[in-house]
C-alpha positions as CSV (number, residue, x, y, z in Angstrom):
1,M,54.9,10.2,-8.5
2,Q,55.6,13.4,-6.6
3,E,53.6,14.0,-3.5
4,H,52.1,17.2,-4.9
5,S,50.8,15.4,-7.9
6,R,49.4,12.6,-5.9
7,A,47.6,15.1,-3.6
8,F,46.2,16.8,-6.7
9,L,44.9,13.4,-8.1
10,E,43.3,12.6,-4.7
11,R,41.6,16.0,-4.7
12,L,40.4,15.6,-8.3
13,L,38.9,12.1,-7.5
14,A,37.1,13.5,-4.5
15,T,34.9,15.7,-6.8
16,A,31.6,14.5,-8.1
17,S,31.4,15.2,-11.8
18,P,29.0,13.0,-13.9
19,S,28.6,13.8,-17.6
20,G,26.9,17.1,-18.1
21,F,27.7,18.2,-14.5
22,E,31.5,18.4,-14.5
23,T,31.9,21.8,-12.9
24,E,33.4,20.7,-9.6
25,A,36.2,18.6,-11.2
26,A,36.8,21.1,-14.0
27,R,37.3,23.9,-11.4
28,A,39.8,21.8,-9.4
29,W,41.7,21.0,-12.7
30,R,41.9,24.7,-13.8
31,E,43.0,25.8,-10.3
32,E,45.9,23.4,-10.5
33,A,46.7,24.4,-14.0
34,E,46.9,28.1,-13.0
35,S,50.0,27.3,-10.9
36,F,52.2,26.7,-14.0
37,A,50.4,27.1,-17.3
38,D,50.7,30.2,-19.4
39,E,46.9,30.4,-20.1
40,V,43.9,28.7,-18.5
41,S,40.4,29.0,-19.9
42,V,37.0,27.3,-20.2
43,D,34.6,27.2,-23.1
44,N,30.8,27.3,-23.4
45,K,30.6,23.5,-23.3
46,G,32.6,23.3,-20.1
47,N,35.8,22.0,-21.6
48,S,38.9,23.3,-19.7
49,Y,42.1,24.3,-21.4
50,A,45.7,24.9,-20.1
51,R,48.3,26.2,-22.5
52,L,52.1,26.4,-22.8
53,R,52.7,29.0,-25.6
54,G,55.0,28.0,-28.4
55,E,55.7,28.8,-32.0
56,G,55.7,25.3,-33.3
57,P,52.9,22.9,-34.1
58,R,49.7,23.0,-32.1
59,V,49.5,19.9,-29.9
60,M,46.3,18.9,-28.1
61,I,46.7,16.5,-25.0
62,E,43.2,15.5,-24.0
63,G,41.5,13.4,-21.3
64,H,37.8,13.6,-20.5
65,I,37.0,14.6,-17.0
66,D,33.5,13.3,-16.6
67,E,32.3,10.0,-15.0
68,I,29.3,7.9,-15.1
69,G,26.5,8.8,-12.7
70,V,22.8,8.7,-12.0
71,M,19.9,11.2,-12.4
72,I,16.7,11.6,-10.4
73,T,13.8,11.0,-12.7
74,H,10.9,10.7,-10.2
75,I,10.1,11.6,-6.6
76,D,7.3,9.5,-5.2
77,D,4.7,10.5,-2.6
78,D,6.6,8.8,0.2
79,G,9.9,10.7,-0.6
80,F,11.7,7.9,-2.3
81,L,13.8,8.9,-5.4
82,W,13.9,6.9,-8.6
83,I,16.9,7.1,-10.9
84,N,18.2,6.4,-14.4
85,G,21.8,6.1,-15.5
86,I,24.2,8.8,-16.9
87,G,26.5,6.7,-19.1
88,G,26.9,2.9,-19.1
89,W,26.2,1.0,-15.9
90,D,26.3,-2.6,-14.7
91,D,23.2,-2.3,-12.6
92,Q,24.4,-5.0,-10.2
93,V,27.1,-2.8,-8.7
94,L,24.5,-0.3,-7.5
95,V,22.9,-2.6,-5.0
96,G,23.6,-1.5,-1.4
97,Q,25.7,1.5,-2.4
98,R,25.5,5.0,-1.1
99,V,25.0,7.8,-3.6
100,R,26.0,11.5,-3.4
101,L,23.3,13.6,-5.0
102,L,24.2,17.1,-6.2
103,G,20.9,18.4,-5.1
104,T,19.3,21.7,-6.4
105,H,19.2,22.9,-2.8
106,E,22.1,21.0,-1.1
107,T,24.3,18.0,-1.6
108,V,22.7,14.9,-0.1
109,V,24.0,11.4,0.6
110,G,21.4,8.6,0.3
111,V,21.3,4.9,0.2
112,I,20.2,2.7,-2.8
113,G,17.4,0.5,-1.6
114,K,16.1,-2.9,-2.8
115,K,13.6,-5.4,-1.4
116,P,15.4,-7.6,1.2
117,I,16.0,-11.3,0.2
118,H,13.8,-12.4,3.1
119,Q,10.8,-10.8,1.3
120,M,11.5,-12.2,-2.2
121,E,9.7,-15.0,-3.8
122,A,11.9,-17.9,-4.9
123,E,11.9,-16.9,-8.5
124,E,12.8,-13.3,-7.6
125,R,16.0,-14.4,-5.9
126,S,17.6,-15.6,-9.1
127,K,16.9,-12.5,-11.1
128,V,19.4,-9.8,-11.6
129,S,18.7,-6.3,-10.2
130,R,17.8,-3.5,-12.6
131,M,18.1,0.2,-12.0
132,R,14.4,0.7,-12.6
133,S,13.7,-1.5,-9.6
134,L,16.1,0.3,-7.3
135,W,15.4,3.5,-5.4
136,V,17.3,6.1,-3.4
137,D,16.4,6.7,0.2
138,I,17.5,10.1,1.6
139,G,15.5,9.7,4.8
140,A,12.6,11.9,3.6
141,S,9.0,10.9,4.7
142,S,7.2,12.7,1.8
143,A,7.7,14.1,-1.6
144,E,7.4,17.6,-0.1
145,E,10.3,16.9,2.4
146,A,12.4,15.4,-0.3
147,R,11.9,18.4,-2.6
148,K,13.4,20.6,0.0
149,K,16.7,19.0,-0.8
150,V,16.5,17.6,-4.4
151,E,14.6,18.0,-7.6
152,I,14.0,15.9,-10.7
153,G,17.1,16.1,-13.0
154,D,19.5,16.4,-10.1
155,P,22.6,14.2,-10.8
156,G,24.6,12.0,-8.5
157,V,27.5,9.6,-8.2
158,I,28.4,6.6,-6.1
159,E,29.8,7.7,-2.7
160,Q,33.1,5.8,-2.7
161,P,36.2,7.4,-1.3
162,Y,39.8,7.2,-2.6
163,L,41.6,4.1,-1.3
164,A,45.4,3.5,-1.4
165,L,45.8,-0.3,-1.6
166,S,49.6,0.1,-1.7
167,D,52.2,2.7,-2.5
168,D,51.3,2.2,-6.1
169,L,47.8,0.9,-6.5
170,I,44.7,3.1,-5.8
171,A,41.0,2.5,-6.1
172,C,38.1,4.9,-6.4
173,R,35.0,5.7,-8.5
174,G,35.5,8.2,-11.3
175,I,39.0,7.0,-12.3
176,D,37.4,6.7,-15.7
177,N,38.4,9.2,-16.7
178,R,39.5,11.6,-14.1
179,I,42.9,9.9,-14.4
180,G,43.1,10.9,-18.1
181,A,42.4,14.6,-17.4
182,F,45.0,14.3,-14.6
183,I,47.6,12.8,-16.9
184,A,47.0,15.5,-19.6
185,L,47.8,18.2,-17.0
186,E,50.8,16.2,-15.6
187,A,52.2,15.9,-19.1
188,L,51.9,19.7,-19.4
189,R,53.5,20.2,-16.0
190,K,56.5,18.1,-17.1
191,L,56.9,20.2,-20.2
192,A,56.7,23.4,-18.2
193,D,59.2,22.1,-15.6
194,G,61.9,20.9,-18.0
195,E,63.1,22.2,-21.3
196,R,60.0,23.7,-22.9
197,P,59.1,22.4,-26.3
198,A,58.8,24.4,-29.4
199,A,55.3,23.2,-29.8
200,D,52.2,25.2,-28.8
201,V,50.8,22.7,-26.3
202,W,47.2,22.6,-25.0
203,A,46.1,20.2,-22.2
204,V,42.3,19.7,-22.4
205,A,39.9,18.3,-19.7
206,A,36.9,17.5,-22.0
207,V,33.4,16.9,-20.9
208,Q,30.6,14.5,-21.8
209,E,32.6,11.6,-23.1
210,E,30.4,9.0,-21.4
211,V,27.3,10.2,-23.2
212,G,28.6,10.7,-26.7
213,L,32.1,12.2,-27.0
214,Y,30.6,15.7,-27.2
215,G,33.3,17.7,-25.4
216,A,36.0,16.2,-27.6
217,R,34.3,17.3,-30.7
218,T,33.8,20.9,-29.6
219,S,37.3,21.2,-28.1
220,A,39.0,19.8,-31.3
221,Y,36.9,22.1,-33.4
222,T,37.9,25.0,-31.3
223,L,41.7,24.3,-31.2
224,K,42.1,22.7,-34.6
225,P,45.4,21.1,-33.5
226,D,48.1,19.7,-35.8
227,V,48.5,16.7,-33.5
228,A,46.2,15.2,-30.8
229,I,47.0,12.7,-28.0
230,V,43.9,11.3,-26.3
231,I,44.3,9.7,-22.8
232,D,41.8,7.2,-21.4
233,V,41.6,4.1,-19.4
234,T,41.5,0.6,-21.0
235,H,40.6,-2.8,-19.6
236,A,43.3,-4.5,-17.6
237,T,43.4,-8.3,-18.2
238,D,45.5,-9.3,-15.2
239,H,42.6,-10.6,-13.1
240,P,40.5,-13.8,-13.0
241,D,38.2,-14.4,-16.0
242,A,39.8,-11.7,-18.2
243,N,39.5,-12.0,-21.9
244,V,43.3,-12.1,-22.7
245,R,42.8,-13.5,-26.2
246,G,40.4,-10.8,-27.2
247,L,42.0,-7.9,-25.5
248,G,45.7,-8.8,-25.1
249,K,47.9,-8.9,-22.0
250,I,47.4,-5.6,-20.3
251,R,48.4,-5.4,-16.6
252,L,48.6,-2.8,-13.9
253,G,52.2,-1.6,-13.7
254,G,52.8,-2.5,-17.3
255,G,53.2,1.1,-18.5
256,P,51.3,3.1,-21.1
257,V,49.0,1.2,-23.5
258,F,49.3,2.5,-27.0
259,G,46.2,2.0,-29.2
260,R,46.7,0.9,-32.7
261,G,43.9,0.9,-35.2
262,N,41.1,2.8,-36.9
263,A,41.2,6.1,-34.9
264,V,45.0,6.2,-34.5
265,H,47.3,7.7,-37.1
266,P,50.1,5.1,-37.7
267,A,52.9,7.7,-37.6
268,I,51.7,9.0,-34.2
269,Y,51.6,5.5,-32.9
270,E,55.2,4.9,-34.1
271,Q,56.4,8.1,-32.6
272,L,54.9,7.2,-29.2
273,V,56.6,3.8,-29.3
274,S,59.9,5.5,-30.2
275,A,59.5,8.0,-27.3
276,A,58.8,5.2,-24.9
277,K,61.9,3.2,-26.0
278,A,64.1,6.3,-25.8
279,E,62.9,7.0,-22.2
280,D,63.1,3.3,-21.2
281,I,59.4,3.3,-20.3
282,P,57.6,-0.1,-20.5
283,F,54.5,-0.2,-22.6
284,A,51.8,-2.5,-24.1
285,I,50.0,-2.4,-27.4
286,E,46.2,-2.6,-27.8
287,G,44.7,-3.6,-31.1
288,L,41.7,-1.6,-32.0
289,P,40.2,-2.9,-35.3
290,G,37.0,-0.9,-35.0
291,R,36.0,2.0,-32.7
292,S,38.3,2.7,-29.8
293,G,35.4,3.8,-27.6
294,T,37.3,6.9,-26.6
295,D,37.5,10.6,-27.6
296,A,40.0,9.6,-30.3
297,D,37.1,8.4,-32.4
298,A,35.7,12.0,-32.5
299,I,38.9,14.0,-32.7
300,A,40.5,11.9,-35.5
301,R,37.5,12.9,-37.7
302,E,37.5,16.6,-37.1
303,H,38.8,19.2,-39.6
304,G,39.5,16.7,-42.4
305,G,41.3,14.3,-40.1
306,I,43.4,15.4,-37.1
307,P,46.4,13.0,-36.7
308,T,45.6,11.4,-33.4
309,G,47.3,9.0,-31.0
310,L,45.8,7.1,-28.1
311,V,47.6,6.5,-24.8
312,S,45.7,4.5,-22.2
313,I,46.2,3.4,-18.6
314,A,45.3,-0.1,-17.5
315,N,42.2,-0.1,-15.3
316,R,40.7,-3.0,-13.3
317,Y,36.9,-3.1,-12.7
318,M,35.9,-0.3,-15.1
319,H,32.6,1.5,-14.5
320,S,32.4,0.3,-11.0
321,P,32.7,2.1,-7.7
322,S,36.2,0.6,-7.2
323,E,38.2,1.1,-10.3
324,M,41.9,0.4,-9.8
325,V,45.0,1.8,-11.4
326,S,48.7,2.1,-10.9
327,L,50.2,5.5,-10.0
328,T,53.5,4.5,-11.7
329,D,51.5,3.9,-14.9
330,A,49.9,7.3,-14.7
331,D,53.3,9.0,-14.2
332,N,54.8,7.0,-17.1
333,C,51.9,8.0,-19.4
334,A,52.6,11.6,-18.6
335,R,56.4,11.1,-19.2
336,V,55.9,9.4,-22.6
337,I,53.5,12.1,-23.8
338,A,55.9,14.9,-22.7
339,A,58.8,13.0,-24.5
340,F,56.7,12.6,-27.6
341,T,55.9,16.3,-27.7
342,R,59.5,17.4,-27.3
343,R,60.5,15.2,-30.2
344,L,58.1,16.7,-32.6
345,S,59.5,18.4,-35.7
346,P,58.8,22.1,-36.3
347,A,56.4,21.3,-39.1
348,P,55.3,17.6,-38.9
349,D,53.8,16.2,-42.1
350,Y,51.3,13.4,-41.4
351,R,49.8,13.1,-44.9
352,R,49.6,9.5,-46.0
353,H,51.7,9.1,-49.1
């Protein structure tokens, strides 16, 4: 991966952008897109678009830019904050973390508190922690003091910085799915830097996937693409206790993971595989007999059925403060999507005969 792209990814991951509050990440994404795209825009929902103009089929390359987070639901008399989840959490990973709150009045870093083990009864020690029993301490001594910084409804994310574990492996919160929005724009960059395709290509950084695929629906409705490629993370199974039989062998460094199943058009899947083979890019296949759990589920059902493909990147420790991916995988995902787009016919026909 080029240093410029790596720096852009690090900058993108540094933003705090829980579902419904993606402004910071979306602005960083659009700022980068303006350096090479023909058009850059944002819609009323908050979805961001970057376009390479072409006369051929309209191609949508989409990754959601939101992440899971927390929201303040109560401020007690002593200034402690009580929270609920934005998106799906394993409550256990919150214990002892620091949280960055996008306060109404200022950005605040607090700590997530819990009764110390020394003060627990024996039966309490064996119980799992629940979010409703955890609080955020921002050092306020009263509700009045706390409200000078935050208000009910203010969102937050875990405060966990970008970590390079090696030249290839990185860990951070928000990789699900800031990495997908990054790859969408990197694919567009590759198309802009090389021989430009005939297709009219739109990279999309969609919002609110973690709470209901809402941004994907509105962006697909707006663009009405002939073809859509969705980019998301999927569970790596190269760690202890992984469900290999249920999920397949999916490893960091193993290349793009092509979804095959309900939301994926079989012809798009075959063309992605062909592009990977032509470019000598390693890949894995993920069987998806039901819902994919990605924006593909929404996009594939818009406008009478948009032909949709799903390209995923292997991710260890999903929905935790230390998600882990391979930068080589990210670059290869962008490469295969660019190759797929260049190989599209002027008038692709995806009707099922």
